[in-house]
N, C-alpha and C positions, 0 to 999 in steps of 0.2 A: 773806588770809595774810599772815603776817608774814615780812619778809624771812627772818628763819632758814628758815623752813615751807619759803618762795619755793627758795632754795639746797638743800637736802634734797631739794626735790622734783626739781630742777634735775640734781643728783648722779644720781639714782636713774633718770632717763629719758635722759644720756647718757655714764653709765658700763656698761661692760659688764657687768660686777658688782663691784655695792656691799656691804658689811659693814657695819653699824654695830655696833661690838664695846666692849667695855670693855677698854681700853689701848691698842697699837699691834701689827703683825703683829713687832715687834722687842720689846715689852715687854708681855705678854698679862698685863692684870688678873684673868683671869676663866676657871673653865675650861672652860665653856661656849663663850667665845668661841673659846678653843685648840681645841675638837673642832670648832668651826666652821670654823676655818681649816683645820685639817689637813683637811678631809673636803677643800676648794676648792682647798688645793695638790696635793691626791693626785689630782684631776680634770684636775687643770692649767689652772685655771681663772686667766684674768687679772683678782687684785683689786684692789680699791679701797678700802682701809678708811677707817672715821670712827671716831676715839673719844669717846665719848661720855661720856666722864667730866667734864671739865673744865667742864661746863657745864649745869648741871640742865635747860636750856631744850631743849637738842638731843632728849634723853630723849623728853619729855615733847612736841614739836612733831613729834616721829617716829613716837611711837606715834598721834597725834594724825590724823598722815597715812595710814598703814597702817591701822590699825584691832589691830595686834598689840601686846600690853601689854610685853612682856619682851627683853630684849638677849641673845642678839645676833639681829640681823634680816638676812637676807640675800634682795639681791635679784637679779636673774638678767634682764637685758634688759627691766628696769621693772618687774618681776613680782616681787613680792615671793614665794618661796619659804619660808620658815619659820625658823624657830631652827633650835638646837646638833642637837637631836632627831631632826628630821625631815632636816635636810640630813644628817646623820649614817647615817641612815637611806636616804637617797633614793642619799648615794653608797656602801653595803653593796649595794643591789640593782642599782646600774648605771646606775638613770634619773637620778642628777645628771649623771654625764656625756654621756647621752643627750640632757638639758635644755639643758646647756651649746651642745650640735654645733648641737641645731636653732634656737636663739635664736643662735648667734655665728658657725658656719657652722663651715666645713672644718679652718680653719687655727689654730682659736681657742689648740690649746697652744703653737704658734709665738711669741704674743702674753701669752705668761705671764709678764707681772709684776706684782709687787706695789709699791702704791703706799700713801700714806698722807695724806689730803689734810684742809683743818680746814672747818668751816661758820660 
């Protein structure tokens, strides 16, 4: 496993919610990334965002690790939830909040901070 893939894997496993996106929460570069972030925000999720734009290797290593070809990719409790369409659909049905509750526990909304990290 490459050093970059190891770092991506560590983030997925250690952060409650990881969003690999185009841009950052402050400067979103893609409509699908914006939709996924909006759904997570509305659900009160603590989001750790990773901008895949600075280095094409990030996307390649992420997709090799997850088996998911598109961006954004959302992970909750170390598990791939999906991309923008799936996350938005889960949010609309209430399943996203249920997944966050099951994975992160009762007080997850109280920890709802956003941060951006680099890999």
